[in-house]
C-alpha positions as CSV (number, residue, x, y, z in Angstrom):
1,M,0.0,0.0,0.0
2,A,1.4,3.4,-1.0
3,V,1.2,6.3,1.5
4,I,-0.4,9.3,-0.2
5,T,-0.2,11.6,2.8
6,K,3.1,13.3,3.4
7,S,4.2,15.7,6.1
8,T,7.1,18.1,6.7
9,A,8.2,19.9,9.8
10,L,8.0,23.8,9.9
11,T,9.9,26.3,12.0
12,G,10.4,30.0,12.0
13,N,12.5,29.9,8.8
14,W,11.0,29.8,5.3
15,K,10.8,26.2,3.9
16,E,9.9,25.3,0.4
17,V,7.2,22.7,1.0
18,T,6.3,21.5,-2.5
19,A,9.5,19.6,-2.7
20,A,9.5,18.5,0.9
21,L,5.9,17.2,0.5
22,E,6.9,15.5,-2.8
23,M,4.2,17.3,-4.7
24,A,4.0,16.3,-8.4
25,D,3.3,18.8,-11.1
26,G,-0.3,18.4,-12.4
27,S,-1.6,16.9,-9.1
28,S,-3.8,18.4,-6.4
29,Y,-3.4,18.1,-2.7
30,A,-5.5,18.7,0.4
31,V,-3.3,20.6,2.8
32,E,-3.5,21.6,6.5
33,V,-1.1,22.5,9.3
34,Q,-0.7,20.8,12.7
35,D,0.5,22.4,15.9
36,D,3.1,19.9,17.2
37,A,3.0,21.2,20.8
38,E,-0.8,21.5,20.7
39,T,-0.6,24.8,22.6
40,G,-3.0,26.7,20.3
41,Q,-0.3,29.5,20.0
42,G,1.1,30.8,16.7
43,H,0.2,30.0,13.2
44,V,1.8,29.3,9.8
45,I,2.5,31.9,7.1
46,A,2.2,30.6,3.5
47,V,3.5,32.3,0.3
48,A,3.4,31.1,-3.3
49,T,6.2,32.2,-5.6
50,N,7.6,31.6,-9.1
51,S,11.1,31.1,-7.7
52,N,12.8,28.6,-5.6
53,D,14.6,31.4,-3.7
54,A,13.2,31.9,-0.2
55,P,10.9,35.0,0.3
56,G,12.4,38.0,2.1
57,A,12.0,38.3,5.9
58,N,9.3,41.0,5.6
59,V,7.1,39.2,3.0
60,R,3.5,38.9,4.1
61,G,1.5,35.8,3.2
62,H,-1.6,33.9,4.0
63,N,-2.2,32.9,7.6
64,W,-2.9,29.3,8.3
65,Y,-4.2,28.0,11.6
66,P,-4.3,24.4,12.9
67,C,-7.5,22.6,14.0
68,T,-8.2,23.1,17.7
69,A,-10.9,22.3,20.2
70,A,-12.4,25.7,19.3
71,G,-12.9,24.8,15.6
72,D,-11.6,23.7,12.2
73,G,-8.3,25.0,11.1
74,T,-7.3,26.3,7.7
75,K,-7.5,23.7,4.9
76,Q,-6.9,24.3,1.2
77,T,-6.6,22.4,-2.0
78,F,-3.2,23.2,-3.7
79,P,-2.9,22.3,-7.4
80,K,0.9,21.8,-8.0
81,K,2.0,23.6,-11.2
82,A,5.4,23.6,-12.8
83,G,7.4,26.7,-11.8
84,R,5.2,27.4,-8.7
85,F,6.8,27.1,-5.3
86,W,5.1,27.2,-1.9
87,W,6.9,28.5,1.1
88,M,5.8,28.2,4.8
89,K,7.1,29.3,8.2
90,T,5.7,29.5,11.7
91,T,5.1,32.5,14.0
92,G,5.3,30.4,17.2
93,P,6.0,26.8,18.1
94,D,6.9,24.2,15.6
95,F,4.2,23.0,13.2
96,H,3.9,20.4,10.5
97,A,2.4,20.9,7.0
98,V,0.4,17.8,5.9
99,A,-0.6,17.1,2.3
100,T,-2.7,14.3,0.9
101,L,-2.9,13.6,-2.8
102,I,-6.5,13.9,-4.0
């Protein structure tokens, strides 16, 4: 049986997650973030680029929140396209990005 869900650890530094999550061009993925410490503190910032160079320190992106007892977290379908890179970093404790091929 093949595992079609992949995860990658996230910290306060930008990480290019499309490679880390083994996303294939032309495929779509259901993506969410998980709070490793389960503290409910912090969130993930996500940025899409057309370069495999990390975004600058002051780049603003989309805020992603994990699922908590208070409610659902951010979930998104990400269609992987050639030449499109997706970067994530945390604002607090360590997180994981989790993607499942759909």
